[in-house]
C-alpha positions in Angstrom: 109.2 113.3 85.1 108.9 116.8 83.7 111.7 119.4 84.2 109.2 121.5 86.2 108.6 118.6 88.6 112.3 118.0 89.3 112.8 121.8 89.7 109.9 121.9 92.2 111.5 119.0 94.0 114.9 120.6 94.1 113.4 123.9 95.4 111.7 121.9 98.2 115.0 120.1 98.9 116.8 123.4 99.1 114.3 124.6 101.7 114.8 121.3 103.7 118.5 121.7 103.5 118.4 125.2 104.8 116.0 124.2 107.6 112.9 126.2 106.4 109.7 125.6 108.4 107.2 123.4 106.6 109.6 122.3 103.9 109.8 118.6 104.9 106.1 117.8 104.3 106.3 119.4 100.9 109.4 117.4 99.9 107.7 114.2 101.3 104.7 114.9 99.1 106.8 115.2 96.0 109.2 112.3 96.7 107.0 109.4 95.4 106.6 111.1 91.9 110.1 112.4 91.2 112.9 110.2 89.9 116.6 110.7 90.8 119.8 109.4 89.3 121.8 107.0 91.4 125.2 105.4 90.7 125.3 101.6 90.8 128.0 99.1 91.4 126.9 96.8 88.6 123.9 96.5 86.4 121.3 94.4 88.3 119.6 91.3 86.9 115.8 91.3 86.9 114.6 91.1 90.5 118.0 91.8 92.0 118.4 94.8 94.3 120.7 97.5 93.1 123.9 98.1 94.9 124.6 101.8 95.4 128.1 102.8 96.7 128.5 104.8 99.8 131.2 107.4 99.8 133.5 108.0 102.8 134.3 111.7 103.4 137.6 112.9 104.9 135.9 113.1 108.3 135.0 109.4 108.1 131.3 110.0 107.6 129.7 107.9 104.9 127.2 109.5 102.5 124.8 108.1 99.9 125.2 110.0 96.7 122.2 110.8 94.4 121.8 113.3 91.6 119.0 115.4 90.2 119.9 114.9 86.6 122.2 112.8 84.4 124.3 116.0 83.8 125.0 116.5 87.6 125.9 112.8 87.8 128.4 113.1 85.0 129.9 116.1 86.7 130.8 113.8 89.6 132.8 111.6 87.3 133.2 108.7 89.8 131.2 105.9 88.2 129.9 105.0 84.7 126.9 102.9 85.7 123.7 104.7 86.8 120.0 104.2 87.0 116.9 106.2 87.9 114.6 105.5 90.8 111.7 107.3 92.5 113.1 109.6 95.2 111.2 107.9 97.9 112.7 104.5 97.0 116.2 106.2 97.0 115.5 107.7 100.4 114.5 104.2 101.7 117.6 102.6 100.2 119.8 105.2 101.9 118.2 104.3 105.3 118.8 100.6 104.7 122.6 101.1 104.5 125.0 102.4 107.1 125.3 106.0 106.0 125.3 109.3 107.8 123.5 111.3 105.2 122.1 111.4 101.7 123.9 113.9 99.5 122.2 115.3 96.4 124.5 116.5 93.5 127.7 115.7 95.3 129.8 117.5 92.7 127.7 120.6 92.7 126.8 123.1 91.7 124.3 123.0 94.6 125.4 120.1 96.9 122.8 119.4 99.5 122.9 117.0 102.4 120.0 115.4 104.2 121.0 113.9 107.6 119.8 110.4 108.4 117.3 111.5 111.1 115.7 114.1 108.7 115.6 111.4 106.0 113.8 109.0 108.3 111.2 111.7 109.1 110.7 112.5 105.4 110.2 108.8 104.5 107.7 108.4 107.4 105.7 111.4 106.2 105.7 110.3 102.6 104.6 106.7 103.5 101.8 108.0 105.7 100.5 110.1 102.7 100.7 107.2 100.3 99.1 104.7 102.7 102.0 102.2 102.6 
Protein backbone atom coordinates (compact mmCIF):
# COMPACT_ATOMS: atom_id res chain seq x y z
CA UNK A 1 0.00 0.00 0.00
CA UNK A 2 1.41 3.37 -0.95
CA UNK A 3 1.99 6.09 1.63
CA UNK A 4 -0.60 8.27 -0.14
CA UNK A 5 -3.23 5.56 0.30
CA UNK A 6 -2.64 5.18 4.03
CA UNK A 7 -2.63 8.96 4.35
CA UNK A 8 -5.98 9.16 2.51
CA UNK A 9 -7.34 6.41 4.77
CA UNK A 10 -6.14 8.21 7.90
CA UNK A 11 -7.73 11.50 6.75
CA UNK A 12 -11.04 9.68 6.20
CA UNK A 13 -10.66 8.01 9.60
CA UNK A 14 -10.08 11.41 11.23
CA UNK A 15 -13.29 12.66 9.61
CA UNK A 16 -15.22 9.60 10.91
CA UNK A 17 -13.69 10.06 14.35
CA UNK A 18 -14.81 13.70 14.42
CA UNK A 19 -18.33 12.85 13.20
CA UNK A 20 -18.10 14.57 9.81
CA UNK A 21 -21.03 14.04 7.44
CA UNK A 22 -20.35 11.61 4.60
CA UNK A 23 -17.06 10.36 6.05
CA UNK A 24 -18.19 6.81 6.82
CA UNK A 25 -18.87 5.77 3.18
CA UNK A 26 -15.48 7.19 2.14
CA UNK A 27 -13.69 5.19 4.83
CA UNK A 28 -15.70 2.06 3.93
CA UNK A 29 -14.65 2.45 0.30
CA UNK A 30 -10.95 2.63 1.26
CA UNK A 31 -11.01 -0.16 3.90
CA UNK A 32 -10.62 -3.19 1.58
CA UNK A 33 -7.45 -1.78 -0.03
CA UNK A 34 -5.52 -0.38 2.95
CA UNK A 35 -3.45 -2.59 5.24
CA UNK A 36 -3.09 -1.89 8.97
CA UNK A 37 -0.62 -3.17 11.55
CA UNK A 38 -2.07 -5.36 14.32
CA UNK A 39 -0.38 -6.78 17.42
CA UNK A 40 -0.65 -10.56 17.68
CA UNK A 41 -0.46 -12.90 20.67
CA UNK A 42 1.66 -15.44 18.77
CA UNK A 43 2.72 -16.11 15.21
CA UNK A 44 -0.07 -18.14 13.58
CA UNK A 45 0.56 -21.35 11.69
CA UNK A 46 -0.77 -21.52 8.10
CA UNK A 47 -4.57 -21.54 8.15
CA UNK A 48 -4.79 -20.56 11.82
CA UNK A 49 -6.68 -17.43 12.81
CA UNK A 50 -4.61 -14.69 14.37
CA UNK A 51 -5.17 -13.85 18.00
CA UNK A 52 -5.19 -10.12 18.64
CA UNK A 53 -5.16 -8.89 22.23
CA UNK A 54 -7.91 -6.68 23.55
CA UNK A 55 -6.78 -3.99 25.97
CA UNK A 56 -8.78 -3.03 29.05
CA UNK A 57 -8.92 0.68 29.83
CA UNK A 58 -9.15 2.17 33.33
CA UNK A 59 -12.93 2.56 32.86
CA UNK A 60 -13.23 -1.23 32.15
CA UNK A 61 -13.91 -0.74 28.45
CA UNK A 62 -12.06 -3.11 26.13
CA UNK A 63 -10.52 -1.80 22.94
CA UNK A 64 -9.05 -3.52 19.90
CA UNK A 65 -5.73 -1.82 19.04
CA UNK A 66 -4.57 -1.29 15.45
CA UNK A 67 -1.88 0.93 13.99
CA UNK A 68 -1.45 2.91 10.81
CA UNK A 69 2.27 2.11 10.49
CA UNK A 70 4.98 -0.02 12.04
CA UNK A 71 6.40 3.18 13.61
CA UNK A 72 3.13 3.96 15.45
CA UNK A 73 2.98 0.33 16.59
CA UNK A 74 6.52 0.51 17.99
CA UNK A 75 5.61 3.73 19.84
CA UNK A 76 3.00 1.69 21.75
CA UNK A 77 5.72 -0.63 23.06
CA UNK A 78 3.33 -3.29 24.37
CA UNK A 79 4.02 -6.27 22.11
CA UNK A 80 6.81 -7.48 19.86
CA UNK A 81 4.77 -9.58 17.45
CA UNK A 82 2.74 -7.89 14.75
CA UNK A 83 1.33 -8.45 11.32
CA UNK A 84 -0.50 -6.56 8.61
CA UNK A 85 -4.04 -7.15 7.44
CA UNK A 86 -6.51 -5.33 5.20
CA UNK A 87 -8.38 -2.73 7.23
CA UNK A 88 -11.71 -4.35 6.40
CA UNK A 89 -10.51 -7.71 7.79
CA UNK A 90 -9.26 -5.91 10.91
CA UNK A 91 -12.63 -4.23 11.37
CA UNK A 92 -14.42 -7.57 11.01
CA UNK A 93 -12.04 -9.19 13.51
CA UNK A 94 -12.77 -6.42 16.01
CA UNK A 95 -16.49 -7.09 15.66
CA UNK A 96 -15.91 -10.80 16.30
CA UNK A 97 -14.45 -10.16 19.75
CA UNK A 98 -16.06 -8.63 22.82
CA UNK A 99 -14.69 -5.13 22.55
CA UNK A 100 -16.23 -1.69 22.94
CA UNK A 101 -14.21 0.09 20.27
CA UNK A 102 -11.39 -0.17 17.78
CA UNK A 103 -8.56 2.26 18.59
CA UNK A 104 -6.14 3.35 15.89
CA UNK A 105 -2.65 4.41 16.96
CA UNK A 106 -3.32 3.90 20.66
CA UNK A 107 -0.02 5.52 21.69
CA UNK A 108 -0.55 8.55 19.48
CA UNK A 109 0.22 10.94 18.13
CA UNK A 110 -3.36 10.96 16.79
CA UNK A 111 -5.27 8.32 18.73
CA UNK A 112 -8.68 7.70 17.17
CA UNK A 113 -11.53 5.55 18.44
CA UNK A 114 -14.26 3.93 16.38
CA UNK A 115 -17.16 2.73 18.51
CA UNK A 116 -18.53 -0.75 17.86
CA UNK A 117 -21.83 0.44 16.33
CA UNK A 118 -19.99 2.76 13.91
CA UNK A 119 -17.62 -0.06 13.02
CA UNK A 120 -20.55 -2.36 12.24
CA UNK A 121 -22.06 0.23 9.91
CA UNK A 122 -18.69 0.77 8.24
CA UNK A 123 -18.25 -2.98 7.60
CA UNK A 124 -21.81 -3.27 6.23
CA UNK A 125 -21.21 -0.41 3.80
CA UNK A 126 -17.84 -1.83 2.69
CA UNK A 127 -19.25 -5.34 2.19
CA UNK A 128 -22.20 -4.02 0.17
CA UNK A 129 -19.72 -2.23 -2.14
CA UNK A 130 -17.53 -5.30 -2.62
CA UNK A 131 -20.49 -7.63 -3.14
CA UNK A 132 -19.49 -9.98 -0.30
